[in-house]
PyMOL Python script that loads the backbone (N, CA, C, O; Angstrom):
from pymol import cmd

cmd.read_pdbstr("""\
ATOM      1  N   UNK A   1     -92.515  21.257 -58.524  1.00  0.00           N
ATOM      2  CA  UNK A   1     -93.376  21.121 -57.723  1.00  0.00           C
ATOM      3  C   UNK A   1     -94.686  21.879 -58.297  1.00  0.00           C
ATOM      4  O   UNK A   1     -94.567  23.017 -58.752  1.00  0.00           O
ATOM      5  N   UNK A   2     -95.975  21.203 -58.263  1.00  0.00           N
ATOM      6  CA  UNK A   2     -97.109  21.667 -58.698  1.00  0.00           C
ATOM      7  C   UNK A   2     -97.653  22.841 -58.126  1.00  0.00           C
ATOM      8  O   UNK A   2     -97.323  23.004 -56.952  1.00  0.00           O
ATOM      9  N   UNK A   3     -98.414  23.734 -58.628  1.00  0.00           N
ATOM     10  CA  UNK A   3     -98.892  24.802 -57.870  1.00  0.00           C
ATOM     11  C   UNK A   3    -100.053  24.412 -56.955  1.00  0.00           C
ATOM     12  O   UNK A   3    -101.036  23.852 -57.442  1.00  0.00           O
ATOM     13  N   UNK A   4     -99.981  24.687 -55.649  1.00  0.00           N
ATOM     14  CA  UNK A   4    -101.032  24.432 -54.622  1.00  0.00           C
ATOM     15  C   UNK A   4    -102.400  25.127 -54.895  1.00  0.00           C
ATOM     16  O   UNK A   4    -103.505  24.603 -54.752  1.00  0.00           O
ATOM     17  N   UNK A   5    -102.164  26.272 -55.272  1.00  0.00           N
ATOM     18  CA  UNK A   5    -103.341  27.096 -55.543  1.00  0.00           C
ATOM     19  C   UNK A   5    -104.276  26.431 -56.656  1.00  0.00           C
ATOM     20  O   UNK A   5    -105.483  26.217 -56.547  1.00  0.00           O
ATOM     21  N   UNK A   6    -103.467  26.156 -57.736  1.00  0.00           N
ATOM     22  CA  UNK A   6    -104.111  25.478 -58.845  1.00  0.00           C
ATOM     23  C   UNK A   6    -104.827  24.073 -58.518  1.00  0.00           C
ATOM     24  O   UNK A   6    -105.934  23.704 -58.911  1.00  0.00           O
ATOM     25  N   UNK A   7    -103.948  23.408 -57.730  1.00  0.00           N
ATOM     26  CA  UNK A   7    -104.541  22.132 -57.201  1.00  0.00           C
ATOM     27  C   UNK A   7    -105.814  22.273 -56.367  1.00  0.00           C
ATOM     28  O   UNK A   7    -106.765  21.512 -56.544  1.00  0.00           O
ATOM     29  N   UNK A   8    -105.829  23.246 -55.461  1.00  0.00           N
ATOM     30  CA  UNK A   8    -106.985  23.476 -54.647  1.00  0.00           C
ATOM     31  C   UNK A   8    -108.180  23.987 -55.482  1.00  0.00           C
ATOM     32  O   UNK A   8    -109.308  23.679 -55.098  1.00  0.00           O
ATOM     33  N   UNK A   9    -108.029  24.730 -56.575  1.00  0.00           N
ATOM     34  CA  UNK A   9    -108.976  25.311 -57.515  1.00  0.00           C
ATOM     35  C   UNK A   9    -109.546  24.094 -58.151  1.00  0.00           C
ATOM     36  O   UNK A   9    -110.772  23.993 -58.155  1.00  0.00           O
ATOM     37  N   UNK A  10    -108.788  23.109 -58.715  1.00  0.00           N
ATOM     38  CA  UNK A  10    -109.149  21.894 -59.409  1.00  0.00           C
ATOM     39  C   UNK A  10    -110.057  21.031 -58.359  1.00  0.00           C
ATOM     40  O   UNK A  10    -111.125  20.530 -58.711  1.00  0.00           O
ATOM     41  N   UNK A  11    -109.593  20.919 -57.188  1.00  0.00           N
ATOM     42  CA  UNK A  11    -110.220  20.055 -56.276  1.00  0.00           C
ATOM     43  C   UNK A  11    -111.725  20.671 -55.906  1.00  0.00           C
ATOM     44  O   UNK A  11    -112.653  19.891 -55.693  1.00  0.00           O
ATOM     45  N   UNK A  12    -111.913  22.093 -55.843  1.00  0.00           N
ATOM     46  CA  UNK A  12    -113.089  22.779 -55.736  1.00  0.00           C
ATOM     47  C   UNK A  12    -113.827  22.353 -56.782  1.00  0.00           C
ATOM     48  O   UNK A  12    -114.954  21.949 -56.496  1.00  0.00           O
ATOM     49  N   UNK A  13    -113.472  22.329 -58.030  1.00  0.00           N
ATOM     50  CA  UNK A  13    -114.154  22.148 -59.329  1.00  0.00           C
ATOM     51  C   UNK A  13    -114.818  20.640 -59.149  1.00  0.00           C
ATOM     52  O   UNK A  13    -116.021  20.385 -59.197  1.00  0.00           O
ATOM     53  N   UNK A  14    -113.825  19.784 -58.948  1.00  0.00           N
ATOM     54  CA  UNK A  14    -114.376  18.378 -58.758  1.00  0.00           C
ATOM     55  C   UNK A  14    -115.374  18.267 -57.765  1.00  0.00           C
ATOM     56  O   UNK A  14    -116.416  17.716 -58.119  1.00  0.00           O
ATOM     57  N   UNK A  15    -115.285  18.676 -56.570  1.00  0.00           N
ATOM     58  CA  UNK A  15    -116.298  18.601 -55.592  1.00  0.00           C
ATOM     59  C   UNK A  15    -117.628  19.383 -56.018  1.00  0.00           C
ATOM     60  O   UNK A  15    -118.735  18.940 -55.711  1.00  0.00           O
ATOM     61  N   UNK A  16    -117.488  20.398 -56.638  1.00  0.00           N
ATOM     62  CA  UNK A  16    -118.881  20.991 -57.167  1.00  0.00           C
ATOM     63  C   UNK A  16    -119.531  20.058 -58.264  1.00  0.00           C
ATOM     64  O   UNK A  16    -120.755  20.018 -58.389  1.00  0.00           O
ATOM     65  N   UNK A  17    -118.787  19.400 -58.960  1.00  0.00           N
ATOM     66  CA  UNK A  17    -119.247  18.412 -60.011  1.00  0.00           C
ATOM     67  C   UNK A  17    -120.009  17.309 -59.194  1.00  0.00           C
ATOM     68  O   UNK A  17    -121.173  16.976 -59.418  1.00  0.00           O
ATOM     69  N   UNK A  18    -119.261  16.825 -58.289  1.00  0.00           N
ATOM     70  CA  UNK A  18    -119.880  15.560 -57.528  1.00  0.00           C
ATOM     71  C   UNK A  18    -121.116  16.063 -56.740  1.00  0.00           C
ATOM     72  O   UNK A  18    -122.103  15.332 -56.665  1.00  0.00           O
ATOM     73  N   UNK A  19    -121.102  17.318 -56.134  1.00  0.00           N
ATOM     74  CA  UNK A  19    -122.300  17.627 -55.443  1.00  0.00           C
ATOM     75  C   UNK A  19    -123.438  17.914 -56.400  1.00  0.00           C
ATOM     76  O   UNK A  19    -124.583  17.826 -55.957  1.00  0.00           O
ATOM     77  N   UNK A  20    -123.253  18.231 -57.602  1.00  0.00           N
ATOM     78  CA  UNK A  20    -124.259  18.645 -58.579  1.00  0.00           C
ATOM     79  C   UNK A  20    -124.789  17.156 -59.263  1.00  0.00           C
ATOM     80  O   UNK A  20    -125.651  17.146 -60.141  1.00  0.00           O
ATOM     81  N   UNK A  21    -124.189  15.973 -58.767  1.00  0.00           N
ATOM     82  CA  UNK A  21    -124.600  14.767 -59.268  1.00  0.00           C
ATOM     83  C   UNK A  21    -123.641  13.824 -60.109  1.00  0.00           C
ATOM     84  O   UNK A  21    -123.952  12.675 -60.421  1.00  0.00           O
ATOM     85  N   UNK A  22    -122.558  14.376 -60.410  1.00  0.00           N
ATOM     86  CA  UNK A  22    -121.632  13.643 -61.377  1.00  0.00           C
ATOM     87  C   UNK A  22    -121.009  12.522 -60.624  1.00  0.00           C
ATOM     88  O   UNK A  22    -120.693  12.625 -59.439  1.00  0.00           O
ATOM     89  N   UNK A  23    -120.827  11.360 -61.394  1.00  0.00           N
ATOM     90  CA  UNK A  23    -120.206  10.184 -60.624  1.00  0.00           C
ATOM     91  C   UNK A  23    -118.740  10.471 -60.694  1.00  0.00           C
ATOM     92  O   UNK A  23    -118.243  10.988 -61.694  1.00  0.00           O
ATOM     93  N   UNK A  24    -117.991  10.112 -59.555  1.00  0.00           N
ATOM     94  CA  UNK A  24    -116.740  10.328 -59.513  1.00  0.00           C
ATOM     95  C   UNK A  24    -115.878   9.550 -60.650  1.00  0.00           C
ATOM     96  O   UNK A  24    -114.786   9.958 -61.044  1.00  0.00           O
ATOM     97  N   UNK A  25    -116.426   8.543 -61.054  1.00  0.00           N
ATOM     98  CA  UNK A  25    -115.794   7.625 -61.919  1.00  0.00           C
ATOM     99  C   UNK A  25    -115.980   8.287 -63.403  1.00  0.00           C
ATOM    100  O   UNK A  25    -115.232   7.847 -64.276  1.00  0.00           O
ATOM    101  N   UNK A  26    -116.860   9.249 -63.740  1.00  0.00           N
ATOM    102  CA  UNK A  26    -116.963   9.874 -64.735  1.00  0.00           C
ATOM    103  C   UNK A  26    -116.127  11.099 -64.993  1.00  0.00           C
ATOM    104  O   UNK A  26    -115.996  11.578 -66.119  1.00  0.00           O
ATOM    105  N   UNK A  27    -115.618  11.541 -64.009  1.00  0.00           N
ATOM    106  CA  UNK A  27    -114.732  12.742 -64.002  1.00  0.00           C
ATOM    107  C   UNK A  27    -113.284  12.417 -64.575  1.00  0.00           C
ATOM    108  O   UNK A  27    -112.586  11.467 -64.223  1.00  0.00           O
ATOM    109  N   UNK A  28    -112.965  13.373 -65.514  1.00  0.00           N
ATOM    110  CA  UNK A  28    -111.513  13.084 -66.039  1.00  0.00           C
ATOM    111  C   UNK A  28    -110.513  13.228 -65.093  1.00  0.00           C
ATOM    112  O   UNK A  28    -110.708  13.876 -64.065  1.00  0.00           O
ATOM    113  N   UNK A  29    -109.301  12.601 -65.380  1.00  0.00           N
ATOM    114  CA  UNK A  29    -107.999  12.652 -64.475  1.00  0.00           C
ATOM    115  C   UNK A  29    -107.158  13.712 -65.078  1.00  0.00           C
ATOM    116  O   UNK A  29    -106.660  13.567 -66.194  1.00  0.00           O
ATOM    117  N   UNK A  30    -106.978  14.861 -64.301  1.00  0.00           N
ATOM    118  CA  UNK A  30    -106.243  15.950 -64.813  1.00  0.00           C
ATOM    119  C   UNK A  30    -104.831  15.908 -64.197  1.00  0.00           C
ATOM    120  O   UNK A  30    -104.653  15.491 -63.053  1.00  0.00           O
ATOM    121  N   UNK A  31    -103.835  16.350 -64.980  1.00  0.00           N
ATOM    122  CA  UNK A  31    -102.616  16.488 -64.520  1.00  0.00           C
ATOM    123  C   UNK A  31    -101.975  18.027 -64.436  1.00  0.00           C
ATOM    124  O   UNK A  31    -102.208  18.833 -65.337  1.00  0.00           O
ATOM    125  N   UNK A  32    -101.288  18.313 -63.477  1.00  0.00           N
ATOM    126  CA  UNK A  32    -101.063  19.812 -63.134  1.00  0.00           C
ATOM    127  C   UNK A  32    -100.511  20.530 -64.416  1.00  0.00           C
ATOM    128  O   UNK A  32     -99.745  19.963 -65.194  1.00  0.00           O
ATOM    129  N   UNK A  33    -100.917  21.711 -64.566  1.00  0.00           N
ATOM    130  CA  UNK A  33    -100.467  22.490 -65.899  1.00  0.00           C
ATOM    131  C   UNK A  33     -99.388  23.517 -65.415  1.00  0.00           C
ATOM    132  O   UNK A  33     -98.523  23.916 -66.195  1.00  0.00           O
ATOM    133  N   UNK A  34     -99.454  23.949 -64.083  1.00  0.00           N
ATOM    134  CA  UNK A  34     -98.600  24.997 -63.511  1.00  0.00           C
ATOM    135  C   UNK A  34     -97.689  24.273 -62.500  1.00  0.00           C
ATOM    136  O   UNK A  34     -98.048  23.385 -61.726  1.00  0.00           O
ATOM    137  N   UNK A  35     -96.418  24.809 -62.632  1.00  0.00           N
ATOM    138  CA  UNK A  35     -95.468  24.136 -61.515  1.00  0.00           C
ATOM    139  C   UNK A  35     -94.610  25.287 -61.158  1.00  0.00           C
ATOM    140  O   UNK A  35     -94.380  26.231 -61.913  1.00  0.00           O
ATOM    141  N   UNK A  36     -94.166  25.153 -59.994  1.00  0.00           N
ATOM    142  CA  UNK A  36     -93.477  26.271 -59.249  1.00  0.00           C
ATOM    143  C   UNK A  36     -91.819  25.772 -59.246  1.00  0.00           C
ATOM    144  O   UNK A  36     -91.452  24.616 -59.037  1.00  0.00           O
ATOM    145  N   UNK A  37     -91.089  26.724 -59.478  1.00  0.00           N
ATOM    146  CA  UNK A  37     -89.622  26.596 -59.318  1.00  0.00           C
ATOM    147  C   UNK A  37     -89.207  27.107 -58.138  1.00  0.00           C
ATOM    148  O   UNK A  37     -89.304  28.328 -58.010  1.00  0.00           O
ATOM    149  N   UNK A  38     -88.728  26.410 -57.161  1.00  0.00           N
ATOM    150  CA  UNK A  38     -87.864  26.940 -55.982  1.00  0.00           C
ATOM    151  C   UNK A  38     -86.524  26.492 -55.949  1.00  0.00           C
ATOM    152  O   UNK A  38     -86.220  25.310 -56.111  1.00  0.00           O
ATOM    153  N   UNK A  39     -85.649  27.479 -55.728  1.00  0.00           N
ATOM    154  CA  UNK A  39     -84.176  27.217 -55.733  1.00  0.00           C
ATOM    155  C   UNK A  39     -83.582  27.602 -54.410  1.00  0.00           C
ATOM    156  O   UNK A  39     -83.723  28.708 -53.888  1.00  0.00           O
ATOM    157  N   UNK A  40     -82.907  26.594 -53.915  1.00  0.00           N
ATOM    158  CA  UNK A  40     -82.158  26.702 -52.713  1.00  0.00           C
ATOM    159  C   UNK A  40     -80.851  26.904 -52.927  1.00  0.00           C
ATOM    160  O   UNK A  40     -80.172  25.948 -53.302  1.00  0.00           O
ATOM    161  N   UNK A  41     -80.292  28.107 -52.740  1.00  0.00           N
ATOM    162  CA  UNK A  41     -78.969  28.429 -53.101  1.00  0.00           C
ATOM    163  C   UNK A  41     -77.997  27.903 -51.949  1.00  0.00           C
ATOM    164  O   UNK A  41     -76.829  27.637 -52.232  1.00  0.00           O
ATOM    165  N   UNK A  42     -78.468  27.758 -50.691  1.00  0.00           N
ATOM    166  CA  UNK A  42     -77.409  27.421 -49.749  1.00  0.00           C
ATOM    167  C   UNK A  42     -77.179  26.008 -49.931  1.00  0.00           C
ATOM    168  O   UNK A  42     -76.056  25.593 -49.645  1.00  0.00           O
ATOM    169  N   UNK A  43     -78.231  25.024 -50.447  1.00  0.00           N
ATOM    170  CA  UNK A  43     -78.042  23.650 -50.527  1.00  0.00           C
ATOM    171  C   UNK A  43     -77.058  23.408 -51.971  1.00  0.00           C
ATOM    172  O   UNK A  43     -76.220  22.516 -52.094  1.00  0.00           O
ATOM    173  N   UNK A  44     -77.377  24.364 -52.913  1.00  0.00           N
ATOM    174  CA  UNK A  44     -76.773  24.226 -54.147  1.00  0.00           C
ATOM    175  C   UNK A  44     -75.135  24.588 -53.936  1.00  0.00           C
ATOM    176  O   UNK A  44     -74.265  24.055 -54.625  1.00  0.00           O
ATOM    177  N   UNK A  45     -74.898  25.413 -53.050  1.00  0.00           N
ATOM    178  CA  UNK A  45     -73.381  25.687 -52.841  1.00  0.00           C
ATOM    179  C   UNK A  45     -72.867  24.605 -51.956  1.00  0.00           C
ATOM    180  O   UNK A  45     -71.708  24.206 -52.078  1.00  0.00           O
ATOM    181  N   UNK A  46     -73.675  24.122 -51.082  1.00  0.00           N
ATOM    182  CA  UNK A  46     -73.138  23.033 -50.239  1.00  0.00           C
ATOM    183  C   UNK A  46     -72.775  21.864 -51.200  1.00  0.00           C
ATOM    184  O   UNK A  46     -71.802  21.178 -50.889  1.00  0.00           O
ATOM    185  N   UNK A  47     -73.479  21.560 -52.367  1.00  0.00           N
ATOM    186  CA  UNK A  47     -73.231  20.515 -53.253  1.00  0.00           C
ATOM    187  C   UNK A  47     -72.361  20.704 -54.360  1.00  0.00           C
ATOM    188  O   UNK A  47     -72.153  19.838 -55.209  1.00  0.00           O
ATOM    189  N   UNK A  48     -71.740  22.085 -54.350  1.00  0.00           N
ATOM    190  CA  UNK A  48     -70.848  22.576 -55.223  1.00  0.00           C
ATOM    191  C   UNK A  48     -71.499  22.695 -56.789  1.00  0.00           C
ATOM    192  O   UNK A  48     -70.922  22.467 -57.852  1.00  0.00           O
ATOM    193  N   UNK A  49     -72.743  23.082 -56.588  1.00  0.00           N
ATOM    194  CA  UNK A  49     -73.447  23.497 -57.843  1.00  0.00           C
ATOM    195  C   UNK A  49     -73.539  24.969 -58.174  1.00  0.00           C
ATOM    196  O   UNK A  49     -73.868  25.812 -57.340  1.00  0.00           O
ATOM    197  N   UNK A  50     -73.241  25.230 -59.393  1.00  0.00           N
ATOM    198  CA  UNK A  50     -73.578  26.673 -59.881  1.00  0.00           C
ATOM    199  C   UNK A  50     -74.764  26.798 -60.444  1.00  0.00           C
ATOM    200  O   UNK A  50     -75.027  26.050 -61.386  1.00  0.00           O
ATOM    201  N   UNK A  51     -75.755  27.784 -59.985  1.00  0.00           N
ATOM    202  CA  UNK A  51     -77.021  27.859 -60.612  1.00  0.00           C
ATOM    203  C   UNK A  51     -76.906  29.078 -61.607  1.00  0.00           C
ATOM    204  O   UNK A  51     -76.545  30.189 -61.220  1.00  0.00           O
ATOM    205  N   UNK A  52     -77.200  28.827 -62.766  1.00  0.00           N
ATOM    206  CA  UNK A  52     -77.159  29.908 -63.812  1.00  0.00           C
ATOM    207  C   UNK A  52     -78.134  31.151 -63.415  1.00  0.00           C
ATOM    208  O   UNK A  52     -79.157  30.938 -62.765  1.00  0.00           O
ATOM    209  N   UNK A  53     -77.754  32.507 -63.855  1.00  0.00           N
ATOM    210  CA  UNK A  53     -78.670  33.537 -63.473  1.00  0.00           C
ATOM    211  C   UNK A  53     -80.063  33.231 -64.182  1.00  0.00           C
ATOM    212  O   UNK A  53     -81.122  33.447 -63.592  1.00  0.00           O
ATOM    213  N   UNK A  54     -80.020  32.770 -65.350  1.00  0.00           N
ATOM    214  CA  UNK A  54     -81.281  32.519 -66.218  1.00  0.00           C
ATOM    215  C   UNK A  54     -82.206  31.688 -65.337  1.00  0.00           C
ATOM    216  O   UNK A  54     -83.381  32.033 -65.209  1.00  0.00           O
ATOM    217  N   UNK A  55     -81.736  30.632 -64.739  1.00  0.00           N
ATOM    218  CA  UNK A  55     -82.550  29.775 -63.893  1.00  0.00           C
ATOM    219  C   UNK A  55     -83.094  30.492 -62.601  1.00  0.00           C
ATOM    220  O   UNK A  55     -84.215  30.223 -62.170  1.00  0.00           O
ATOM    221  N   UNK A  56     -82.293  31.384 -62.012  1.00  0.00           N
ATOM    222  CA  UNK A  56     -82.730  32.118 -60.924  1.00  0.00           C
ATOM    223  C   UNK A  56     -83.777  33.230 -61.218  1.00  0.00           C
ATOM    224  O   UNK A  56     -84.547  33.608 -60.335  1.00  0.00           O
ATOM    225  N   UNK A  57     -83.788  33.692 -62.349  1.00  0.00           N
ATOM    226  CA  UNK A  57     -84.635  34.646 -62.976  1.00  0.00           C
ATOM    227  C   UNK A  57     -86.085  33.943 -63.139  1.00  0.00           C
ATOM    228  O   UNK A  57     -87.121  34.577 -62.937  1.00  0.00           O
ATOM    229  N   UNK A  58     -86.073  32.706 -63.487  1.00  0.00           N
ATOM    230  CA  UNK A  58     -87.455  32.003 -63.765  1.00  0.00           C
ATOM    231  C   UNK A  58     -88.017  31.447 -62.357  1.00  0.00           C
ATOM    232  O   UNK A  58     -89.193  31.091 -62.277  1.00  0.00           O
ATOM    233  N   UNK A  59     -87.215  31.387 -61.336  1.00  0.00           N
ATOM    234  CA  UNK A  59     -87.620  30.810 -60.139  1.00  0.00           C
ATOM    235  C   UNK A  59     -88.556  31.619 -59.381  1.00  0.00           C
ATOM    236  O   UNK A  59     -88.399  32.832 -59.243  1.00  0.00           O
ATOM    237  N   UNK A  60     -89.631  30.901 -58.836  1.00  0.00           N
ATOM    238  CA  UNK A  60     -90.707  31.547 -58.113  1.00  0.00           C
ATOM    239  C   UNK A  60     -90.295  32.010 -56.726  1.00  0.00           C
ATOM    240  O   UNK A  60     -90.824  32.989 -56.201  1.00  0.00           O
ATOM    241  N   UNK A  61     -89.454  31.377 -56.209  1.00  0.00           N
ATOM    242  CA  UNK A  61     -88.881  31.662 -54.953  1.00  0.00           C
ATOM    243  C   UNK A  61     -87.383  31.091 -54.919  1.00  0.00           C
ATOM    244  O   UNK A  61     -87.114  29.998 -55.418  1.00  0.00           O
ATOM    245  N   UNK A  62     -86.477  31.860 -54.331  1.00  0.00           N
ATOM    246  CA  UNK A  62     -85.137  31.730 -54.162  1.00  0.00           C
ATOM    247  C   UNK A  62     -84.814  31.824 -52.615  1.00  0.00           C
ATOM    248  O   UNK A  62     -85.093  32.798 -51.916  1.00  0.00           O
ATOM    249  N   UNK A  63     -84.161  30.623 -52.166  1.00  0.00           N
ATOM    250  CA  UNK A  63     -83.941  30.467 -50.676  1.00  0.00           C
ATOM    251  C   UNK A  63     -82.387  30.769 -50.568  1.00  0.00           C
ATOM    252  O   UNK A  63     -81.548  30.088 -51.158  1.00  0.00           O
ATOM    253  N   UNK A  64     -82.129  31.687 -49.883  1.00  0.00           N
ATOM    254  CA  UNK A  64     -80.675  32.060 -49.750  1.00  0.00           C
ATOM    255  C   UNK A  64     -79.993  31.333 -48.610  1.00  0.00           C
ATOM    256  O   UNK A  64     -78.801  31.534 -48.375  1.00  0.00           O
TER     257      UNK A  64
END
""", "prot")
cmd.dss("prot")
cmd.show_as("cartoon", "prot")
cmd.util.cbc("prot")
cmd.orient("prot")
């Protein structure tokens, strides 16, 4: 999942450029650079999946 805060920041930058007179067709298309990892342990257990501790350590949010 892409970071919502980063997406909102980029939207603000685009809006500012358009308000300053840039044509929307001239603006570059940007891809997200930040992603959030959210792990749902309850669903993983229901599916019979084992989530490695290293993956849990990198998760932004762990749902139990």
